[in-house]
N, C-alpha and C positions, 0 to 999 in steps of 0.2 A: 501361425497355425495352418493357414491356407497353403503355404509353400510345403510344409511337412506332409499334408494330405496329398497334394499334387505329386510329390516325389515318391509317395508310397511309404515314407518313413512313419507316418501316422495313419491308422485306420479308424473308422468310426463305426460303432455298432449300429446296425440298422434300427434296432429297437429304441435308440435314443435320439433319432433325428428330430422329432418334434421338440424335445427338450433343448437341443442345440439351437434350433430356430428361435425359440423363446428366450434363451439365455444370451444369444449373440445376434440380435436382429441386424446389427450394423455390418456383419460379415456374411449373413445368410445369402445375399445375392451372389457374392464371390464363391461361396461354397457350392451353390446350385450350378454355377457355371463351370465347375471342375469337370474336365473330360476324363473318361475312363472310370475305373472302379474306385469308389471312395468309401463304400460300405463294406463291412465284414459281417456276413451272415453267421449265425451261431450253428455249428454242426450239432447233430443230435447227441453225440457223445459228450460234448461240452455242456449242452443243455441238461443232460442227465446228471453230469457232475455238479452243475449249479444247484440242481434239486437236492442232491446229497448234501452239499454245503449248507443249504437252507435248512434242511432237516436236522443237521448237526449243530449249526451255529445260529439259527434264526428262531423266529416264533412260528406259530402255526402257518401252514401252507396257504390258507385263505386269508388274505388281508394282512399278511405278515409285515413286520418292520424289521429290518430294512426291506425295501421292495425286492422282488425277485430279480429285477434288472441289475441290481448291484451284485448279487451273487453270480449272475451270469457274466458280468464284467470281470469279476475276479477269476472265475473259471476260464474265461476266454483268454485273459492275459496270461494265466498260468500255462495254458495249452500252447500259446504262441511264444512263450518265453520272452515276454516283453513287459515294459512298464505300463502300468495302468494310469491314465491321466483322467482326472475328473474335477469337479468343482462343486461348491455348495454342500448341501446335505448329502449328495451322492458321494462326495469325497470323504466326508466323515464316516459314512456307512461303509464304504469300500475299505478304508483304513482299518476300521474295527474288524471287519470280516477277515481281512488279510492278516491282522495280528493274531486272530484266533486260529488261523491256519498255519502260523509259523512263517509267513512271508515277511521278509525284511521290510521295515518301514519305508525305505527309499524306493521300493518297487511300486508304490502308489504315490503319485505326484499331483500337485495342484496344477491346473491348466495354465495358471499365470507363470509357472516356472518353466514352461516349455517355450 
């Protein structure tokens, strides 16, 4: 995973950096040491698209399940035309959102598969 981030093959949403640190404490020092851009900020158009996805496929905007970050991840992956990689509950939520949007199952992958 570190090699993929260093090469630019994989980007990390800035909004999930604390989750990444908590989920993978053993690689966090290597992640922090990566030089250059490792985060992908969400452009406003993608943020708006995520809100529309949440309004269509989620629960209420306040305290909804799945979290807004999962809708954001799906919208960002769609805009970048790339696979979404996640783990845990986030993976299950992203797969559910993607299937409701007609995104093929293979476009959302478990981080262990990378």
